SEKETI-489495 format. One record per residue (C-alpha): residue number from 1; residue in one letter; x negated, y, z negated. Coordinates in steps of 0.25 Angstrom, whole numbers. Each point is the difference from the previous one (the first is absolute). Example, Ala and Ser with C-alpha at 12.3 -4.5 7.8 and 13.67 -1.06 7.14 Angstrom:
% SEKETI-489495
+-----+---+-------+-------+-------+
!   k ! r !     X !     Y !     Z !
+-----+---+-------+-------+-------+
!   1 ! A !   -49 !   -18 !   -31 !
!   2 ! S !    -6 !    14 !     2 !
+-----+---+-------+-------+-------+
% end
This chain:
% SEKETI-489495
+-----+---+-------+-------+-------+
!   k ! r !     X !     Y !     Z !
+-----+---+-------+-------+-------+
!   1 ! M !   346 !  -394 !    25 !
!   2 ! K !     9 !   -10 !    -9 !
!   3 ! M !    13 !    -7 !     1 !
!   4 ! K !     9 !    -6 !   -10 !
!   5 ! L !    -1 !   -15 !    -1 !
!   6 ! T !    15 !    -6 !     2 !
!   7 ! M !     6 !   -13 !     1 !
!   8 ! W !    -2 !     1 !    15 !
!   9 ! V !   -15 !     1 !    -2 !
!  10 ! A !     0 !   -12 !   -10 !
!  11 ! A !     7 !    -8 !    11 !
!  12 ! A !   -11 !     4 !    10 !
!  13 ! F !   -11 !    -6 !    -9 !
!  14 ! L !     8 !   -13 !     0 !
!  15 ! V !     2 !    -1 !    15 !
!  16 ! A !   -13 !     6 !     5 !
!  17 ! G !    -9 !    -5 !   -12 !
!  18 ! S !    -7 !    -9 !    10 !
!  19 ! R !    -4 !    12 !    10 !
!  20 ! A !    -2 !    11 !   -11 !
!  21 ! A !   -15 !     5 !     0 !
!  22 ! I !    -7 !    -1 !   -14 !
!  23 ! I !   -12 !     6 !    -4 !
!  24 ! G !    -6 !    -1 !   -15 !
!  25 ! L !   -12 !     4 !    -8 !
!  26 ! N !    -5 !    -9 !   -12 !
!  27 ! I !    -8 !     7 !   -10 !
!  28 ! T !   -13 !    -8 !    -3 !
!  29 ! D !   -14 !     3 !    -6 !
!  30 ! G !   -12 !    -8 !    -3 !
!  31 ! W !     7 !   -13 !    -4 !
!  32 ! P !     0 !    -8 !    12 !
!  33 ! T !    13 !    -9 !    -3 !
!  34 ! P !    11 !    11 !     1 !
!  35 ! M !    -3 !     2 !    15 !
!  36 ! L !    11 !    -4 !     9 !
!  37 ! S !    -4 !     4 !    14 !
!  38 ! G !    -4 !   -14 !     4 !
!  39 ! G !    14 !    -3 !     3 !
!  40 ! E !     5 !    -3 !   -13 !
!  41 ! T !    16 !     2 !    -3 !
!  42 ! A !     5 !     9 !   -11 !
!  43 ! D !    14 !     5 !     0 !
!  44 ! G !     3 !    -6 !    13 !
!  45 ! F !   -11 !     7 !     8 !
!  46 ! S !   -13 !    -6 !     5 !
!  47 ! N !    -8 !    12 !     7 !
!  48 ! W !    -4 !     8 !   -13 !
!  49 ! T !   -12 !    10 !     0 !
!  50 ! D !    -9 !    -1 !   -11 !
!  51 ! S !    -4 !    14 !    -5 !
!  52 ! M !   -15 !    -4 !    -2 !
!  53 ! G !    -1 !   -13 !     7 !
!  54 ! D !   -14 !     2 !     3 !
!  55 ! M !    -5 !     1 !   -14 !
!  56 ! G !    -6 !   -11 !    -8 !
!  57 ! G !    -3 !    -1 !   -15 !
!  58 ! G !     2 !    11 !   -10 !
!  59 ! G !    12 !     5 !    -9 !
!  60 ! P !     9 !    11 !    -2 !
!  61 ! N !    -5 !    13 !     7 !
!  62 ! P !     5 !    14 !     5 !
!  63 ! Q !     9 !    -4 !    11 !
!  64 ! L !     2 !     9 !    12 !
!  65 ! G !    -1 !    -4 !    15 !
!  66 ! T !     6 !    -1 !    13 !
!  67 ! N !     6 !   -12 !     7 !
!  68 ! V !     6 !    -2 !    14 !
!  69 ! L !    12 !   -10 !    -2 !
!  70 ! S !    -2 !   -13 !     7 !
!  71 ! G !     9 !    -1 !    12 !
!  72 ! S !     2 !    15 !     2 !
!  73 ! S !    -8 !    13 !     1 !
!  74 ! V !     7 !     5 !   -13 !
!  75 ! Q !   -10 !     6 !   -10 !
!  76 ! A !     1 !    -1 !   -15 !
!  77 ! I !   -10 !    10 !    -8 !
!  78 ! F !     2 !    -4 !   -15 !
!  79 ! H !    -5 !     7 !   -13 !
!  80 ! S !     0 !    -4 !   -15 !
!  81 ! A !    -8 !     1 !   -12 !
!  82 ! N !    -5 !   -14 !     1 !
!  83 ! T !     4 !   -14 !     3 !
!  84 ! W !     4 !   -11 !   -11 !
!  85 ! A !     4 !   -14 !     0 !
!  86 ! A !    12 !    -6 !    -8 !
!  87 ! G !    -2 !   -15 !    -4 !
!  88 ! L !    -4 !   -11 !     9 !
!  89 ! E !     7 !    -6 !    13 !
!  90 ! D !     1 !   -14 !     6 !
!  91 ! N !     9 !     3 !    12 !
!  92 ! S !     1 !    10 !    11 !
!  93 ! E !    12 !     6 !    -6 !
!  94 ! Q !    -8 !     4 !   -13 !
!  95 ! Q !   -12 !     4 !     8 !
!  96 ! L !     8 !    12 !     5 !
!  97 ! Y !     3 !     5 !   -14 !
!  98 ! R !   -14 !    -3 !    -7 !
!  99 ! V !    -8 !    12 !     4 !
! 100 ! Y !     7 !    14 !     1 !
! 101 ! L !    -3 !    15 !     1 !
! 102 ! D !    -1 !     5 !   -14 !
! 103 ! D !     9 !    12 !    -6 !
! 104 ! G !   -10 !    10 !    -6 !
! 105 ! D !     1 !    14 !     5 !
! 106 ! N !   -16 !     2 !     1 !
! 107 ! G !   -12 !    -7 !     7 !
! 108 ! S !     4 !    -3 !    14 !
! 109 ! S !    15 !     5 !    -1 !
! 110 ! L !     2 !    10 !    11 !
! 111 ! Y !     3 !    13 !    -9 !
! 112 ! S !    -4 !    -2 !   -14 !
! 113 ! G !    10 !     7 !   -10 !
! 114 ! D !    12 !    -1 !    10 !
! 115 ! G !     7 !   -11 !    -8 !
! 116 ! I !    -1 !   -10 !    12 !
! 117 ! G !   -10 !   -11 !    -2 !
! 118 ! V !     2 !    -9 !    13 !
! 119 ! S !     2 !     6 !    13 !
! 120 ! V !     0 !    -6 !    14 !
! 121 ! T !     1 !     7 !    13 !
! 122 ! I !     6 !    -8 !    12 !
! 123 ! S !    -1 !     5 !    14 !
! 124 ! G !     2 !    -5 !    14 !
! 125 ! L !    14 !    -5 !    -3 !
! 126 ! S !     7 !     6 !    12 !
! 127 ! A !    -9 !    -7 !    10 !
! 128 ! W !     2 !   -13 !    -8 !
! 129 ! L !    15 !     1 !     1 !
! 130 ! A !    -1 !     3 !    15 !
! 131 ! S !    -8 !   -12 !     2 !
! 132 ! S !    11 !    -9 !    -7 !
! 133 ! G !    12 !     7 !     6 !
! 134 ! D !     6 !     3 !   -13 !
! 135 ! S !     5 !    13 !    -6 !
! 136 ! S !    -4 !     1 !   -14 !
! 137 ! Y !    -7 !    -7 !   -11 !
! 138 ! A !     2 !    -4 !   -15 !
! 139 ! I !   -11 !    -2 !   -11 !
! 140 ! R !    -2 !   -10 !   -11 !
! 141 ! A !   -10 !     3 !   -11 !
! 142 ! Y !    -6 !   -10 !    -9 !
! 143 ! Q !    -5 !     4 !   -14 !
! 144 ! S !    -8 !    -7 !   -11 !
! 145 ! S !    -5 !     2 !   -14 !
! 146 ! D !    -9 !    -6 !   -10 !
! 147 ! W !    11 !     2 !   -11 !
! 148 ! D !    11 !    -9 !    -4 !
! 149 ! T !    10 !    10 !    -4 !
! 150 ! G !     6 !    13 !     6 !
! 151 ! G !     2 !     1 !    15 !
! 152 ! F !    -4 !     9 !    12 !
! 153 ! L !     1 !    14 !     4 !
! 154 ! P !     8 !     3 !    13 !
! 155 ! V !    -6 !     1 !    14 !
! 156 ! S !     2 !    13 !     8 !
! 157 ! V !     0 !     1 !    15 !
! 158 ! R !    -5 !    14 !     5 !
! 159 ! L !     0 !     7 !    13 !
! 160 ! G !   -13 !     1 !     7 !
! 161 ! A !   -15 !     1 !    -5 !
! 162 ! P !    -5 !     9 !   -12 !
! 163 ! V !    -7 !    13 !     4 !
! 164 ! T !     0 !     7 !   -13 !
! 165 ! D !     6 !    -9 !   -10 !
! 166 ! L !     9 !   -13 !    -1 !
! 167 ! T !    12 !     7 !    -7 !
! 168 ! S !     2 !    10 !    11 !
! 169 ! L !     4 !   -11 !    10 !
! 170 ! T !    15 !    -2 !     2 !
! 171 ! V !     6 !   -13 !    -8 !
! 172 ! L !     8 !    -8 !    10 !
! 173 ! D !     3 !   -11 !   -10 !
! 174 ! T !    -4 !    -5 !   -13 !
! 175 ! F !     3 !   -15 !    -4 !
! 176 ! S !    -3 !    -9 !   -12 !
! 177 ! V !    -7 !   -13 !    -1 !
! 178 ! T !     6 !   -11 !    -9 !
! 179 ! A !   -10 !    -7 !   -10 !
! 180 ! A !     2 !   -14 !     1 !
! 181 ! G !    -9 !    -4 !   -11 !
! 182 ! D !    -6 !   -13 !    -4 !
! 183 ! G !     9 !   -12 !     6 !
! 184 ! G !     5 !    10 !    10 !
! 185 ! F !    -3 !     3 !    15 !
! 186 ! P !   -11 !    -5 !     4 !
! 187 ! T !    -1 !   -13 !    -7 !
! 188 ! A !    -8 !     4 !   -13 !
! 189 ! S !    -4 !    -5 !   -14 !
! 190 ! A !    -5 !     6 !   -12 !
! 191 ! G !   -12 !    10 !     4 !
! 192 ! Y !     5 !     5 !    13 !
! 193 ! H !     7 !    12 !    -7 !
! 194 ! L !    11 !     9 !     7 !
! 195 ! R !     1 !    -1 !    15 !
! 196 ! G !    11 !     4 !     9 !
! 197 ! Y !     5 !     6 !    13 !
! 198 ! G !    10 !    11 !     5 !
! 199 ! D !     6 !     5 !    13 !
! 200 ! S !     2 !    14 !     6 !
! 201 ! T !    15 !     4 !    -1 !
! 202 ! M !    -2 !     8 !    13 !
! 203 ! S !    -5 !    -4 !    14 !
! 204 ! F !   -10 !    10 !     7 !
! 205 ! T !    -5 !     5 !    13 !
! 206 ! A !   -11 !     9 !    -4 !
! 207 ! D !   -14 !    -2 !     7 !
! 208 ! T !    -7 !     3 !   -13 !
! 209 ! I !     4 !    -3 !   -15 !
! 210 ! T !    -7 !     0 !   -13 !
! 211 ! L !     3 !    -9 !   -11 !
! 212 ! T !    -2 !     5 !   -14 !
! 213 ! I !     2 !    -5 !   -14 !
! 214 ! P !    -1 !     8 !   -13 !
! 215 ! S !   -12 !    -3 !    -8 !
! 216 ! G !     2 !    -9 !   -12 !
! 217 ! P !     1 !    -5 !   -11 !
! 218 ! S !    12 !     8 !    -3 !
! 219 ! G !     9 !    -6 !   -11 !
! 220 ! G !    -5 !   -15 !     3 !
! 221 ! F !     3 !     2 !    15 !
! 222 ! R !   -11 !    -2 !    10 !
! 223 ! G !    -3 !     8 !    13 !
! 224 ! T !    -8 !   -11 !     8 !
! 225 ! L !     0 !    -5 !    14 !
! 226 ! A !    -3 !   -14 !     4 !
! 227 ! G !     4 !     1 !    15 !
! 228 ! F !    11 !     4 !     9 !
! 229 ! K !     7 !    -6 !    12 !
! 230 ! I !     7 !     9 !    11 !
! 231 ! T !    11 !    -7 !     8 !
! 232 ! S !     6 !     6 !    13 !
! 233 ! I !    15 !     1 !     3 !
! 234 ! P !     6 !    -2 !    13 !
! 235 ! E !     9 !    10 !     7 !
! 236 ! P !    15 !    -1 !    -4 !
! 237 ! A !     3 !    -3 !    15 !
! 238 ! T !    -9 !   -12 !     0 !
! 239 ! V !     5 !    -6 !   -13 !
! 240 ! G !    15 !     2 !     6 !
! 241 ! L !    -4 !    -8 !    12 !
! 242 ! A !    -7 !   -11 !    -9 !
! 243 ! L !    12 !    -1 !    -9 !
! 244 ! F !     9 !    -1 !    13 !
! 245 ! G !    -9 !   -11 !     6 !
! 246 ! G !     0 !    -7 !   -13 !
! 247 ! L !    15 !     0 !    -1 !
! 248 ! L !     2 !    -3 !    14 !
! 249 ! A !    -9 !   -13 !    -1 !
! 250 ! L !     7 !    -4 !   -13 !
! 251 ! R !    14 !     1 !     8 !
! 252 ! R !    -5 !    -8 !    11 !
! 253 ! R !    -6 !   -11 !    -9 !
! 254 ! R !    14 !    -1 !    -7 !
! 255 ! A !     7 !    -1 !    13 !
! 256 ! S !    -9 !   -11 !     5 !
! 257 ! A !     2 !    -8 !   -13 !
+-----+---+-------+-------+-------+
% end
């Protein structure tokens, strides 16, 4: 259900980046500007699915719902106490971060009192991998905060969907998100507060996973989720052929020079 990311897999990203399948969810709310599904590019990707793309007007509200991610049949079911927004935005990179699932362990969080504020169950990944011809996938999570100090609580990737509670699901990986802060990525100025992203340390093959983040605040750290992106990873044999083809082409160019 999981595989260790190695230098070989890293090479796969470089060689097959143009053919890797990518799907992504951007958390939105009643604010119209942070929506990206019109083809805007954020973090190198332009086929984002907005979590509430048909909603107009309004402000922070209890946030739960289901989306089918654009370009796939993958379904994301998400729960949190509510949504909130950190600062303003003037480009698509910042739109990805502005609105986020908030980190209270109450309201629309899946199980009140379990210590988990945000959860997203993602299913249908096997069919998506099969359609791309790839063997596994990696996850990038984006977090945001209306605070200027502290940082972010880690994201766990759990196997399957919850039946009785979230903590009963096997943890496949836990990874951290680095807070860039004002002046960091994405380009920001005073008032944008903490933002950042982090990548899974493992790759996965499971059909259904659940992302969970502890409730916050905890010692100045937040457990929010502004969005996520899933990228397929090619079969090692395919990567080997691509590497061999690239080396062969380079050798021919040198020979003809």
